[in-house]
N, C-alpha and C positions, 0 to 999 in steps of 0.2 A: 894418491886415493883410489880406493877400488871402485871400479865403473861400475854402473847399474847390469852391464852385460856380464859381466864377469863375479857379480856378486850373487847370482841366482840361476839355476838350471832353467832351461826353457821347458815348455810342456814336451816339446819333442824330444830333447835329450833327457827327461824323467822317462821316457815310455821306452827308448833305447837301453837303458840303465836296468829298467824294471826286473828282468830275469835275473840277473847279478844280485840285485837286491834282496829279492825274493831266497836265493839258494843260501845267500851268506850272514843275513841279518839272524839275530839269537832272539831270545825270550826277553832280555834286557834294553834289546836296541829297538826305539821307537822308528814306525816307518818313516820312510825318507820322502811321503806323499800322501797326500791328503786321500785317505781311505773311503771317499765319496768321488772325489773329481779328478784325482791325480796329480792336482797342482802341488809342487815340490815344497816342501815347509823347510825352508831355508834358513827363517828366523822365528824368534818369539813373535814378532808384529804379525806374522801372517796366521799366528796359529788360534784354533776355536777356543770356545770357554765352557766351563763346566756350570751348574746352578749357582756356585757361590762365585764366579767371575776367574777361577784360576784356569790356566791354559791345559789345554788337552792335547795329548802327545800325537793324534793320529787324525785331526781333522782341520781343515785350516777354517777361517773364521767367516768365510763368505757359505759354508756349508753347514757349520755347526756353531750355534752359540747360544749361550745361557742353557747349556745341557739337553739340547735339541736339535734337528735339524732344522733349517730353516727353511726348506722347501720339503717338509714330509710327504707330500704328497707325489715328488717327483720321482718316474721311473728310471731304468738304467737307458732306456732310449730316448727319455728325454735329455739326460746328460749327454748322451752322443750327440744329439743335436745341437747342444750347448757348447760342447768343446769343438766340433769340428771346425767352427768358422775360427776359433782362436790358433788351429793348428795352420790353417792356410794362411793366415795373416804371418805366421812364423816359416811359411815357404813351402809346405805341403799340401799338394793339389787334394781336393776335397774327396775324391774317392778313397786314395789309401789312406786320407785323415779318418775318414767312416770307419773303414776297414781296422786300422791301428786302434781305435776306441773301444771298438766291438770285441778286439783280443785282449784288450788292458782292462778295462772295468770289470769284468766278473772275476778278476784275482783280486779286487779291493773287497775289505770287509762288509763295507755296507751295500754291495751287491751280492755277495756270498749270503749275508743274512737274508735278504730278499727271496733268495733261491733255495732256503730252509737249512742251510748249511750254519747259521749262526741265528742268536735271538736280537730282535731289533730293539726289544720292548726296554732295554737299559740305556737308548739312546733319545726314545720319544716317551715323553711324559703323558700319563695316566690321562692329564687334563687336556692335552694337545689331540690325544687319539679320539677323547669324547668329543670335542669341537669338531674335529675332521667328521666324525659321523653324524652329528647334528648337522639335519637337511636347511635350518635356516643359516650355517655359517659353510654352506657348500655354493659355488657357482659351477655350470655348465661352461667351460673356457674351450670346449671343441670347437665352437662356432662363435661370431659375433652376435652380441644381441639385438645389433641393428645396424644398416648404413644410414650415414647423415651427411647430408651435404651443407658445407659450412662456407662463409663469406672468408675473404682475408682476414688472419690474424698478426696483430703489431705486438710485440713482446718487448719487453726491458727489463732488464737482470744482470745477474751474473754467470759469466759463460768461459768453457774451456773445450780446447778440442782433445778427443780422446779417442781409444778404441777398446773394441769388447775384449781383444786379447789383454789389454792395459787394465781395465776393470777386472777382470780375473787374477790379477797380480796384486802383490802390496804395495804397486804405485798407482792404484786405482785414483782418481780425481772426484769422482763424481759425491761420494761421502762427505769430501772436505768444501765442497762447492755448496752444497745443502747447509752445514753447518755456519759457513760463514753467510749465507743468504739471512739466516736465523739470526745470528751473534751481530751482523751488521744493520741488522732491521733496514733490509734492502725495500721491503714494501712500503716503508713509510717514506721514503725517498724519492718517489717516483709520482710527479706532481702532477700527471693528466691520466687516470688509470680507467679503463675502459669499463673494467670489472673489479672494483676493489676486494672483493672476496675470493675468488678460486686462484689457486697458483699452479702455473704450470712447470713441468719438466719436459722441455723441448728438446727433439732431437732432429739436427737439419744440416745441411751442405755435407752431405755425405760424399766422401770420396770414392768409394768402390762398393756402393751399397752395406752390407752388414760385414765385410772383410775389411773394409779399409777405416781411414779417420772420419770423425764425425764431431757437429759441434752439438754440444748440449748447452742449453741455456736454464736456468732456475728463476723463474721472475713472475710477472703478471702481465696482463693484456694493457695496451695504452692505445688512446684515442691518436695519437700521433708520433713519429718516431724523431722529430725535429729538435727534441731537448732532450738528448739522453746524458744523464749524471754521470759526471767524472769516474772513471773505474768499472762503469757498466758497459755492456752490450746491447746489443738491438737483433731482432729475427723479425722478418718478413714472412709468414708463411702464406702462399698462394692459397686463394680458394679451390677448396679440394673435396673431395669424396672420400668419406672415411670409413674403416670396420670398426666399429667401437666394441671394446670388449670391457665386461666389469667385473673386477675381483667379486672374491667373496668377504665378508668381512674375517678380518684378524689381524694379527701384530704387522707393522707395515712392513717390514724386510721379506717375510713370509709372502703376503700377497701379491707384492710387487713383484718378488721373483719367479712366481708359480705364473704370473698372469703374463709374463714376456717368457717364459717357457712355451705357453700354451700358444702364444703368438707364431712364436717359431715354426713350430710344431705346423700351425694350421696354414702357414706362408708355404710351406714347403710341400703342402699335401692339398689346399683347397681349390687349386686352379685360379685363384684370384692372383693378379700380380701387384704388387707393392710400388708406388709411386717414388717414394723417396723423397718427395718433396718436402717433406715436415712431419714426423710424427710427435706426439706429445701424450701427456701424462695429466689427467686433468684432478686437482685434490680442492675439494669444495668442502660444504659443512659435515658432510661424513667422514671427515679425515681428521678431526679435532682432536681424538684419541688415540694415540700412536699404537695403542695395544687393542685398538677395535676399528681399524680402518677399511674403507671403501672406495674405491678408485676406478675412472675410466679411463682406459689407454686408447687412445685415437691414433689409428693407421691407415695413412692417405693410399687409395687403390688407384688403380688406371682404368679410367671408365673406359669399357669397348662396346 
């Protein structure tokens, strides 16, 4: 049986091979890596899709879906900050990882287009461009909308352990976790909910901040953790102060991804220190339509 390690190249290996690929590939040969993030395109499972749900040869599904970029407002620098933790998880030091991505990404088609070397209009629909230009659909994500103190939160739901690097690969567990949450009607199985409406995507039990494993739980708040249904897990988030970020309205995958991108950028430059005691996405009545979602993301911070 082919192991996961031999079945796919790591991002580090892809970057090391990039000069050879660029020199030898012909017009008929599709790119070996996503032309947005550099992820190796090693199987059809990781390919993006066009408007008719057919695979495209030059982008991964995390960057390009339904004929458009999943995070159309992302800049190349945002992508660098997103990819650095993945390279660090693969053994590269942060300084080298950042320098490597800054050298690699400008050679990819998406960022060449941003530099004026190609037209990006073929990848982003007119409707999406109009939506992005509409002030009603925009959100200032450079800073949190507020700081909020919250008491301890008890959560019950489905959980897995994962890493940011894993979620950027074809082996990510978070989409499947959400799918199981809905298919198994987990919300209806929790007997003593504290708030039956809102749904949490909670990140906790961090091993090494953003660089290592963490626990992801999809569930709801409960009054007690004494009776956790079989097959489910629980998380107790301690009382904390949170920086709260509110997304724009838009398709679920786009607004969640771009809000996290903004959070990582803010975290690196704001001077506020993340506590890593438990962070969560909050889905409430604004999230009923997956094509027109608005969410809040709560980031625990250190009180100084």
